[in-house]
C-alpha positions in Angstrom: 11.1 -8.9 2.3 10.6 -6.9 -1.1 14.1 -5.4 -2.5 14.5 -2.4 -4.2 14.5 -3.1 -8.0 12.3 -6.5 -7.4 9.3 -6.8 -9.6 6.3 -5.7 -7.5 4.0 -8.9 -7.1 0.2 -8.5 -7.2 -2.3 -9.8 -4.2 -5.8 -9.9 -4.6 -7.5 -8.9 -1.3 -11.0 -11.4 -0.8 -13.9 -10.4 -2.4 -16.4 -8.4 0.1 -12.9 -7.7 2.6 -11.6 -4.6 4.0 -8.6 -5.7 3.7 -7.0 -3.2 0.8 -4.6 -2.1 3.6 -3.1 -5.5 4.6 -3.0 -6.3 1.1 -0.9 -3.3 0.2 1.5 -3.9 3.3 2.1 -7.6 2.0 2.5 -7.0 -1.8 5.0 -4.0 -0.3 6.8 -6.2 1.8 6.8 -9.3 -0.1 4.7 -11.3 2.5 1.3 -13.1 2.8 -1.8 -11.7 3.5 -2.1 -13.1 7.0 1.3 -12.3 7.6 0.4 -8.8 7.0 -2.3 -8.7 9.2 -0.5 -9.7 12.2 1.8 -6.7 11.2 -1.0 -4.2 11.0 -2.5 -5.8 14.1 -5.9 -6.2 12.8 -8.1 -7.1 10.1 -10.9 -5.1 8.6 -10.5 -1.2 8.4 -7.2 0.6 8.6 -5.9 3.7 9.4 -2.7 5.4 8.3 -0.9 5.1 11.6 -1.4 1.5 11.4 -0.2 0.9 7.9 3.1 3.1 9.1 3.8 0.9 12.1 3.3 -1.8 10.4 5.7 -1.0 7.6 8.3 -0.2 10.3 7.9 -3.2 11.9 8.7 -5.2 8.5 12.0 -3.0 7.8 10.6 0.3 5.5 10.7 3.7 6.3 7.6 6.4 5.7 6.3 9.5 7.4 3.2 9.5 10.2 0.9 11.3 7.9 -0.2 10.7 4.3 0.3 14.3 1.8 -2.2 15.5 0.0 -1.7 14.4 -3.6 -1.3 17.8 -6.0 -0.4 15.8 -9.3 2.7 14.3 -8.6 4.0 11.1 -6.7 6.5 11.9 -4.0 8.5 8.8 -4.7 8.7 5.5 -6.9 7.2 3.2 -4.4 4.0 5.2 -2.6 0.9 3.7 -0.5 -1.9 5.6 -2.2 -4.8 7.0 -1.1 -8.2 6.6 -3.8 -10.9 8.4 -3.2 -10.0 9.1 0.5 -11.0 5.7 1.3 -9.2 2.7 -0.6 -4.9 2.0 -0.5 -3.6 1.0 -3.6 0.3 0.5 -4.3 2.2 2.2 -6.6 5.3 1.3 -8.1 7.3 2.0 -11.7 4.8 3.6 -12.9 2.0 1.1 -12.3 -0.9 0.7 -9.5 -1.2 -2.1 -7.6 -5.4 -2.3 -6.7 -5.4 -5.1 -4.4 -9.6 -5.0 -5.2 -9.4 -4.7 -8.9 -5.7 -5.9 -10.0 -2.6 -3.7 -12.0 -4.1 -0.5 -13.4 -3.2 0.7 -16.8 -5.1 4.1 -15.8 -4.4 6.8 -12.8 -7.1 6.6 -10.5 -8.1 9.6 -8.2 -5.4 9.4 -5.9 -6.2 11.5 -2.9 -2.7 11.7 -1.1 0.0 9.4 -0.5 2.7 8.0 1.6 6.3 7.6 0.2 7.7 4.2 1.0 11.7 3.7 1.6 13.3 0.5 1.9 
């Protein structure tokens, strides 16, 4: 499992897949994509509930619902919803996008889920 202060390791979801949620869980927890799919309980599109339950199973804390983005992210580690349809991880000032890689710009975050370790 990832520990506070450790560097985030970028993982990319398979091209053409709907595994961004599972890939983000894998990045946050420091596990493989297959382990994250097992924790989430399904392949493909995920809900906030799916993600929150998986993160809790893996020892992380988070709310049941996302918070609407109002110009500030709530913590140093967040799972962000971009354009209301895609999950990315925010950690230490960088966005880890499972479809495109590390983003050096601010994506269009619509909401986020704070993650505690």
